[in-house]
Structure formats: structure tokens, C-alpha cells
Gaussian input, Z-matrix of N, CA and C with variables (Angstrom, degrees):
# hf/3-21g

backbone

0 1
 N
 C     1     B1
 C     2     B2     1     A1
 N     3     B3     2     A2     1     D1
 C     4     B4     3     A3     2     D2
 C     5     B5     4     A4     3     D3
 N     6     B6     5     A5     4     D4
 C     7     B7     6     A6     5     D5
 C     8     B8     7     A7     6     D6
 N     9     B9     8     A8     7     D7
 C    10    B10     9     A9     8     D8
 C    11    B11    10    A10     9     D9
 N    12    B12    11    A11    10    D10
 C    13    B13    12    A12    11    D11
 C    14    B14    13    A13    12    D12
 N    15    B15    14    A14    13    D13
 C    16    B16    15    A15    14    D14
 C    17    B17    16    A16    15    D15
 N    18    B18    17    A17    16    D16
 C    19    B19    18    A18    17    D17
 C    20    B20    19    A19    18    D18
 N    21    B21    20    A20    19    D19
 C    22    B22    21    A21    20    D20
 C    23    B23    22    A22    21    D21
 N    24    B24    23    A23    22    D22
 C    25    B25    24    A24    23    D23
 C    26    B26    25    A25    24    D24
 N    27    B27    26    A26    25    D25
 C    28    B28    27    A27    26    D26
 C    29    B29    28    A28    27    D27
 N    30    B30    29    A29    28    D28
 C    31    B31    30    A30    29    D29
 C    32    B32    31    A31    30    D30
 N    33    B33    32    A32    31    D31
 C    34    B34    33    A33    32    D32
 C    35    B35    34    A34    33    D33
 N    36    B36    35    A35    34    D34
 C    37    B37    36    A36    35    D35
 C    38    B38    37    A37    36    D36
 N    39    B39    38    A38    37    D37
 C    40    B40    39    A39    38    D38
 C    41    B41    40    A40    39    D39
 N    42    B42    41    A41    40    D40
 C    43    B43    42    A42    41    D41
 C    44    B44    43    A43    42    D42
 N    45    B45    44    A44    43    D43
 C    46    B46    45    A45    44    D44
 C    47    B47    46    A46    45    D45
 N    48    B48    47    A47    46    D46
 C    49    B49    48    A48    47    D47
 C    50    B50    49    A49    48    D48
 N    51    B51    50    A50    49    D49
 C    52    B52    51    A51    50    D50
 C    53    B53    52    A52    51    D51
 N    54    B54    53    A53    52    D52
 C    55    B55    54    A54    53    D53
 C    56    B56    55    A55    54    D54
 N    57    B57    56    A56    55    D55
 C    58    B58    57    A57    56    D56
 C    59    B59    58    A58    57    D57
 N    60    B60    59    A59    58    D58
 C    61    B61    60    A60    59    D59
 C    62    B62    61    A61    60    D60
 N    63    B63    62    A62    61    D61
 C    64    B64    63    A63    62    D62
 C    65    B65    64    A64    63    D63
 N    66    B66    65    A65    64    D64
 C    67    B67    66    A66    65    D65
 C    68    B68    67    A67    66    D66
 N    69    B69    68    A68    67    D67
 C    70    B70    69    A69    68    D68
 C    71    B71    70    A70    69    D69
 N    72    B72    71    A71    70    D70
 C    73    B73    72    A72    71    D71
 C    74    B74    73    A73    72    D72
 N    75    B75    74    A74    73    D73
 C    76    B76    75    A75    74    D74
 C    77    B77    76    A76    75    D75
 N    78    B78    77    A77    76    D76
 C    79    B79    78    A78    77    D77
 C    80    B80    79    A79    78    D78
 N    81    B81    80    A80    79    D79
 C    82    B82    81    A81    80    D80
 C    83    B83    82    A82    81    D81
 N    84    B84    83    A83    82    D82
 C    85    B85    84    A84    83    D83
 C    86    B86    85    A85    84    D84
 N    87    B87    86    A86    85    D85
 C    88    B88    87    A87    86    D86
 C    89    B89    88    A88    87    D87
 N    90    B90    89    A89    88    D88
 C    91    B91    90    A90    89    D89
 C    92    B92    91    A91    90    D90
 N    93    B93    92    A92    91    D91
 C    94    B94    93    A93    92    D92
 C    95    B95    94    A94    93    D93
 N    96    B96    95    A95    94    D94
 C    97    B97    96    A96    95    D95
 C    98    B98    97    A97    96    D96
 N    99    B99    98    A98    97    D97
 C   100   B100    99    A99    98    D98
 C   101   B101   100   A100    99    D99
 N   102   B102   101   A101   100   D100
 C   103   B103   102   A102   101   D101
 C   104   B104   103   A103   102   D102
 N   105   B105   104   A104   103   D103
 C   106   B106   105   A105   104   D104
 C   107   B107   106   A106   105   D105
 N   108   B108   107   A107   106   D106
 C   109   B109   108   A108   107   D107
 C   110   B110   109   A109   108   D108
 N   111   B111   110   A110   109   D109
 C   112   B112   111   A111   110   D110
 C   113   B113   112   A112   111   D111
 N   114   B114   113   A113   112   D112
 C   115   B115   114   A114   113   D113
 C   116   B116   115   A115   114   D114
 N   117   B117   116   A116   115   D115
 C   118   B118   117   A117   116   D116
 C   119   B119   118   A118   117   D117
 N   120   B120   119   A119   118   D118
 C   121   B121   120   A120   119   D119
 C   122   B122   121   A121   120   D120
 N   123   B123   122   A122   121   D121
 C   124   B124   123   A123   122   D122
 C   125   B125   124   A124   123   D123
 N   126   B126   125   A125   124   D124
 C   127   B127   126   A126   125   D125
 C   128   B128   127   A127   126   D126
 N   129   B129   128   A128   127   D127
 C   130   B130   129   A129   128   D128
 C   131   B131   130   A130   129   D129
 N   132   B132   131   A131   130   D130
 C   133   B133   132   A132   131   D131
 C   134   B134   133   A133   132   D132
 N   135   B135   134   A134   133   D133
 C   136   B136   135   A135   134   D134
 C   137   B137   136   A136   135   D135
 N   138   B138   137   A137   136   D136
 C   139   B139   138   A138   137   D137
 C   140   B140   139   A139   138   D138
 N   141   B141   140   A140   139   D139
 C   142   B142   141   A141   140   D140
 C   143   B143   142   A142   141   D141
 N   144   B144   143   A143   142   D142
 C   145   B145   144   A144   143   D143
 C   146   B146   145   A145   144   D144
 N   147   B147   146   A146   145   D145
 C   148   B148   147   A147   146   D146
 C   149   B149   148   A148   147   D147
 N   150   B150   149   A149   148   D148
 C   151   B151   150   A150   149   D149
 C   152   B152   151   A151   150   D150
 N   153   B153   152   A152   151   D151
 C   154   B154   153   A153   152   D152
 C   155   B155   154   A154   153   D153
 N   156   B156   155   A155   154   D154
 C   157   B157   156   A156   155   D155
 C   158   B158   157   A157   156   D156
 N   159   B159   158   A158   157   D157
 C   160   B160   159   A159   158   D158
 C   161   B161   160   A160   159   D159
 N   162   B162   161   A161   160   D160
 C   163   B163   162   A162   161   D161
 C   164   B164   163   A163   162   D162
 N   165   B165   164   A164   163   D163
 C   166   B166   165   A165   164   D164
 C   167   B167   166   A166   165   D165
 N   168   B168   167   A167   166   D166
 C   169   B169   168   A168   167   D167
 C   170   B170   169   A169   168   D168
 N   171   B171   170   A170   169   D169
 C   172   B172   171   A171   170   D170
 C   173   B173   172   A172   171   D171
 N   174   B174   173   A173   172   D172
 C   175   B175   174   A174   173   D173
 C   176   B176   175   A175   174   D174
 N   177   B177   176   A176   175   D175
 C   178   B178   177   A177   176   D176
 C   179   B179   178   A178   177   D177
 N   180   B180   179   A179   178   D178
 C   181   B181   180   A180   179   D179
 C   182   B182   181   A181   180   D180
 N   183   B183   182   A182   181   D181
 C   184   B184   183   A183   182   D182
 C   185   B185   184   A184   183   D183
 N   186   B186   185   A185   184   D184
 C   187   B187   186   A186   185   D185
 C   188   B188   187   A187   186   D186
 N   189   B189   188   A188   187   D187
 C   190   B190   189   A189   188   D188
 C   191   B191   190   A190   189   D189
 N   192   B192   191   A191   190   D190
 C   193   B193   192   A192   191   D191
 C   194   B194   193   A193   192   D192
 N   195   B195   194   A194   193   D193
 C   196   B196   195   A195   194   D194
 C   197   B197   196   A196   195   D195
 N   198   B198   197   A197   196   D196
 C   199   B199   198   A198   197   D197
 C   200   B200   199   A199   198   D198
 N   201   B201   200   A200   199   D199
 C   202   B202   201   A201   200   D200
 C   203   B203   202   A202   201   D201
 N   204   B204   203   A203   202   D202
 C   205   B205   204   A204   203   D203
 C   206   B206   205   A205   204   D204

   B1=1.4287
   B2=1.5215
   B3=1.2922
   B4=1.4647
   B5=1.5027
   B6=1.3107
   B7=1.4535
   B8=1.5243
   B9=1.2842
   B10=1.4752
   B11=1.5098
   B12=1.2970
   B13=1.4709
   B14=1.5233
   B15=1.2917
   B16=1.4633
   B17=1.5220
   B18=1.2954
   B19=1.4524
   B20=1.5230
   B21=1.3010
   B22=1.4767
   B23=1.4988
   B24=1.3111
   B25=1.4543
   B26=1.5260
   B27=1.3120
   B28=1.4610
   B29=1.5320
   B30=1.2933
   B31=1.4515
   B32=1.5401
   B33=1.3314
   B34=1.4518
   B35=1.5047
   B36=1.3286
   B37=1.4715
   B38=1.5363
   B39=1.3042
   B40=1.4689
   B41=1.5301
   B42=1.2976
   B43=1.4809
   B44=1.5262
   B45=1.3038
   B46=1.4535
   B47=1.5112
   B48=1.3348
   B49=1.4646
   B50=1.5225
   B51=1.3004
   B52=1.4612
   B53=1.5330
   B54=1.3434
   B55=1.4638
   B56=1.5411
   B57=1.3139
   B58=1.4739
   B59=1.5229
   B60=1.3107
   B61=1.4599
   B62=1.5234
   B63=1.3198
   B64=1.4564
   B65=1.5473
   B66=1.3111
   B67=1.4495
   B68=1.5318
   B69=1.3254
   B70=1.4695
   B71=1.5290
   B72=1.3204
   B73=1.4604
   B74=1.5175
   B75=1.3424
   B76=1.4576
   B77=1.5267
   B78=1.3006
   B79=1.4633
   B80=1.5202
   B81=1.3262
   B82=1.4620
   B83=1.5210
   B84=1.3254
   B85=1.4588
   B86=1.5311
   B87=1.3214
   B88=1.4893
   B89=1.5185
   B90=1.3095
   B91=1.4628
   B92=1.5217
   B93=1.3101
   B94=1.4492
   B95=1.5249
   B96=1.3192
   B97=1.4559
   B98=1.5103
   B99=1.3088
   B100=1.4664
   B101=1.5260
   B102=1.2905
   B103=1.4654
   B104=1.5167
   B105=1.3142
   B106=1.4492
   B107=1.5299
   B108=1.3095
   B109=1.4536
   B110=1.5239
   B111=1.3269
   B112=1.4663
   B113=1.5219
   B114=1.3127
   B115=1.4723
   B116=1.5257
   B117=1.3291
   B118=1.4523
   B119=1.5339
   B120=1.3190
   B121=1.4658
   B122=1.5285
   B123=1.3120
   B124=1.4768
   B125=1.5296
   B126=1.3254
   B127=1.4617
   B128=1.5342
   B129=1.3051
   B130=1.4685
   B131=1.5251
   B132=1.3177
   B133=1.4684
   B134=1.5290
   B135=1.3280
   B136=1.4759
   B137=1.5199
   B138=1.3084
   B139=1.4797
   B140=1.5350
   B141=1.3155
   B142=1.4605
   B143=1.5355
   B144=1.3588
   B145=1.4631
   B146=1.5295
   B147=1.3199
   B148=1.4773
   B149=1.5261
   B150=1.3232
   B151=1.4619
   B152=1.5375
   B153=1.3250
   B154=1.4630
   B155=1.5219
   B156=1.3415
   B157=1.4584
   B158=1.5254
   B159=1.3249
   B160=1.4475
   B161=1.5196
   B162=1.3231
   B163=1.4668
   B164=1.5283
   B165=1.3454
   B166=1.4758
   B167=1.5151
   B168=1.3555
   B169=1.4627
   B170=1.5274
   B171=1.3237
   B172=1.4751
   B173=1.5165
   B174=1.3101
   B175=1.4488
   B176=1.5204
   B177=1.3243
   B178=1.4523
   B179=1.5363
   B180=1.3097
   B181=1.4533
   B182=1.5140
   B183=1.3120
   B184=1.4594
   B185=1.5164
   B186=1.3115
   B187=1.4592
   B188=1.5257
   B189=1.3093
   B190=1.4507
   B191=1.5153
   B192=1.3451
   B193=1.4650
   B194=1.5359
   B195=1.3062
   B196=1.4524
   B197=1.5196
   B198=1.3108
   B199=1.4403
   B200=1.5372
   B201=1.3133
   B202=1.4524
   B203=1.5268
   B204=1.3146
   B205=1.4438
   B206=1.4858
   A1=109.40
   A2=116.81
   A3=122.20
   A4=109.52
   A5=115.18
   A6=119.34
   A7=108.00
   A8=114.25
   A9=119.93
   A10=108.87
   A11=114.71
   A12=118.58
   A13=108.40
   A14=114.13
   A15=121.40
   A16=107.56
   A17=115.93
   A18=121.83
   A19=108.59
   A20=115.84
   A21=121.30
   A22=108.33
   A23=116.57
   A24=121.34
   A25=107.45
   A26=115.81
   A27=120.55
   A28=114.58
   A29=118.19
   A30=120.67
   A31=111.20
   A32=116.29
   A33=121.59
   A34=114.48
   A35=118.06
   A36=120.57
   A37=107.47
   A38=115.51
   A39=120.77
   A40=111.81
   A41=115.99
   A42=119.73
   A43=108.46
   A44=116.01
   A45=121.41
   A46=112.88
   A47=117.43
   A48=121.55
   A49=109.28
   A50=116.12
   A51=122.23
   A52=107.63
   A53=115.93
   A54=120.58
   A55=110.90
   A56=118.11
   A57=120.61
   A58=110.28
   A59=118.14
   A60=121.95
   A61=110.75
   A62=117.37
   A63=121.59
   A64=111.12
   A65=116.55
   A66=120.62
   A67=110.37
   A68=117.08
   A69=119.98
   A70=110.25
   A71=118.19
   A72=120.23
   A73=111.65
   A74=117.12
   A75=119.57
   A76=111.02
   A77=117.98
   A78=119.54
   A79=111.30
   A80=116.65
   A81=120.86
   A82=111.53
   A83=117.88
   A84=122.13
   A85=113.01
   A86=116.85
   A87=120.21
   A88=111.08
   A89=115.37
   A90=120.33
   A91=109.80
   A92=116.14
   A93=122.09
   A94=107.99
   A95=115.35
   A96=121.53
   A97=109.23
   A98=116.27
   A99=121.90
   A100=106.30
   A101=115.46
   A102=121.33
   A103=108.46
   A104=116.49
   A105=123.26
   A106=108.99
   A107=116.62
   A108=122.77
   A109=111.44
   A110=114.57
   A111=120.12
   A112=107.34
   A113=116.42
   A114=120.08
   A115=110.58
   A116=117.94
   A117=121.18
   A118=111.49
   A119=116.42
   A120=118.65
   A121=112.51
   A122=116.19
   A123=119.41
   A124=110.99
   A125=117.90
   A126=121.84
   A127=112.48
   A128=116.99
   A129=121.15
   A130=112.41
   A131=117.16
   A132=121.96
   A133=109.61
   A134=117.41
   A135=120.32
   A136=111.53
   A137=115.24
   A138=119.83
   A139=110.15
   A140=116.79
   A141=120.26
   A142=110.00
   A143=115.41
   A144=119.61
   A145=111.53
   A146=116.00
   A147=120.80
   A148=111.52
   A149=116.61
   A150=120.13
   A151=111.64
   A152=116.93
   A153=120.20
   A154=112.23
   A155=115.86
   A156=120.58
   A157=109.90
   A158=117.10
   A159=121.45
   A160=111.98
   A161=117.01
   A162=120.66
   A163=111.44
   A164=115.15
   A165=119.60
   A166=112.30
   A167=115.68
   A168=120.80
   A169=111.16
   A170=116.54
   A171=123.34
   A172=113.52
   A173=116.24
   A174=120.72
   A175=111.51
   A176=117.40
   A177=121.61
   A178=107.44
   A179=116.76
   A180=121.50
   A181=108.21
   A182=115.50
   A183=122.01
   A184=108.41
   A185=116.22
   A186=120.95
   A187=109.68
   A188=116.54
   A189=122.34
   A190=109.16
   A191=118.41
   A192=119.26
   A193=109.96
   A194=115.12
   A195=119.11
   A196=111.21
   A197=116.22
   A198=121.35
   A199=111.23
   A200=115.98
   A201=120.55
   A202=113.08
   A203=119.21
   A204=120.55
   A205=111.10
   D1=125.45
   D2=177.89
   D3=-96.62
   D4=146.53
   D5=174.91
   D6=-141.42
   D7=162.54
   D8=179.86
   D9=-119.85
   D10=152.45
   D11=175.35
   D12=-142.36
   D13=155.38
   D14=175.89
   D15=-100.40
   D16=137.25
   D17=179.35
   D18=-106.95
   D19=132.18
   D20=174.64
   D21=-138.56
   D22=142.39
   D23=172.61
   D24=-146.27
   D25=163.88
   D26=-168.29
   D27=-67.31
   D28=-5.58
   D29=176.48
   D30=-65.70
   D31=-17.96
   D32=-179.96
   D33=-83.44
   D34=-0.44
   D35=-178.90
   D36=-83.72
   D37=128.35
   D38=-178.54
   D39=-81.98
   D40=150.23
   D41=177.95
   D42=-59.53
   D43=144.20
   D44=-178.55
   D45=89.93
   D46=-11.31
   D47=179.09
   D48=-80.09
   D49=159.30
   D50=173.86
   D51=-82.58
   D52=99.66
   D53=-173.90
   D54=-58.26
   D55=-46.00
   D56=-177.75
   D57=-60.47
   D58=-42.72
   D59=-179.48
   D60=-66.80
   D61=-45.06
   D62=179.87
   D63=-60.65
   D64=-46.13
   D65=-179.25
   D66=-66.88
   D67=-42.68
   D68=179.88
   D69=-62.32
   D70=-41.74
   D71=179.27
   D72=-61.67
   D73=-42.81
   D74=-179.78
   D75=-70.04
   D76=-36.59
   D77=176.50
   D78=-64.75
   D79=-40.99
   D80=179.23
   D81=-63.96
   D82=-35.57
   D83=-177.28
   D84=-85.59
   D85=-7.59
   D86=-177.08
   D87=-80.42
   D88=139.50
   D89=172.82
   D90=-76.34
   D91=-36.20
   D92=177.27
   D93=-151.86
   D94=165.98
   D95=-176.64
   D96=-129.35
   D97=127.02
   D98=173.70
   D99=-103.81
   D100=112.24
   D101=-178.03
   D102=-101.48
   D103=114.51
   D104=177.92
   D105=-83.55
   D106=104.43
   D107=-173.40
   D108=-84.46
   D109=128.07
   D110=170.93
   D111=-125.18
   D112=169.55
   D113=179.85
   D114=-61.07
   D115=-36.64
   D116=-179.53
   D117=-76.81
   D118=-42.52
   D119=-174.33
   D120=-65.62
   D121=-36.98
   D122=-175.83
   D123=-68.99
   D124=-17.32
   D125=179.11
   D126=-96.97
   D127=-8.88
   D128=-178.69
   D129=-71.85
   D130=129.30
   D131=177.54
   D132=-65.33
   D133=-34.22
   D134=177.43
   D135=-62.56
   D136=-44.72
   D137=179.85
   D138=-66.19
   D139=-40.96
   D140=177.92
   D141=-59.43
   D142=-43.67
   D143=178.69
   D144=-61.56
   D145=-42.85
   D146=179.52
   D147=-63.29
   D148=-43.80
   D149=178.16
   D150=-65.16
   D151=-41.81
   D152=177.01
   D153=-62.94
   D154=-38.91
   D155=177.50
   D156=-62.91
   D157=-45.99
   D158=179.52
   D159=-63.74
   D160=-40.75
   D161=177.01
   D162=-62.56
   D163=-41.31
   D164=179.80
   D165=-63.61
   D166=-24.61
   D167=178.60
   D168=-95.56
   D169=11.26
   D170=178.32
   D171=57.43
   D172=38.21
   D173=176.30
   D174=-80.31
   D175=145.85
   D176=173.31
   D177=-73.37
   D178=125.06
   D179=-178.14
   D180=-121.67
   D181=125.62
   D182=176.43
   D183=-112.51
   D184=125.73
   D185=179.77
   D186=-99.03
   D187=131.75
   D188=-178.41
   D189=-131.55
   D190=112.63
   D191=174.40
   D192=-58.97
   D193=138.66
   D194=-177.48
   D195=-135.47
   D196=139.07
   D197=174.32
   D198=-108.83
   D199=2.85
   D200=-173.20
   D201=-86.45
   D202=-19.04
   D203=-174.87
   D204=-110.10

């Protein structure tokens, strides 16, 4: 069975936009979230807030260690 998915990440947010609002909207609209974990990202308060927001909305969150970022 083939399926399609849309990929979005915060690099698509334009300067002058409300980052928190943009990220919240995308998290709310997501069926699931793939979080690419790096040593820096896991310590970021922003990332922690985003993950807590997604958890509070009962989103499926998949954590994937990454060496690419």
C-alpha cells in the first residue's frame, strides 16, 4: 500500500511572520510529527515547547536521532 505525506519544517517560515503561530498551526494540522533529534535541538526550550504543545494535542510523535542537522 502506497501513501503520500506532506513534509513541512520551520525553514519555510518567512521573516516577519509569527513563528509561534506558524508552528502551532502546522502542528495542529499534522496527523503525526517526525522529530529529528540532534544534540542541540533536544536542549532547545523552543523545541521542548513545541513537543509539549503537540503532546497536549495528542499528536503522534516519532523521535528519530539525526546526524544530518
